[in-house]
C-alpha positions, 0 to 999 in steps of 0.5 A: 963280684960282677955278673961276668965273674959269677957266671965264670964260677957257676956256669959254662961259657954256653950257659953264659951265652944263654944268659946274654941271649936272654937279656938281649931278647928281653930288651928287644921284646920291650922295644918291639912291644912299644913300637908295635903297641900290642902284646899280640903282634906277630913280631912281639909273639915271635920274640916272646917265644924265643925268650920263653925258650931261653928261660926254659933252657936256663931253668933246666940248667939251674935245676941240673946244677942244684942236683 
């Protein structure tokens, strides 16, 4: 089963969008880290915070689904 099919079965479209956003931010964080060369650069910290917010939102959704 593809990720898209799995997403359709278990999550709403907004939840799937959140998953895609998380993946995009994760990739962007890696790219910015390598270009900046520092975990503490403002650009890295900004993307890291956005990624943290997406991860927390995803965890809340998963918790809701398991209840």
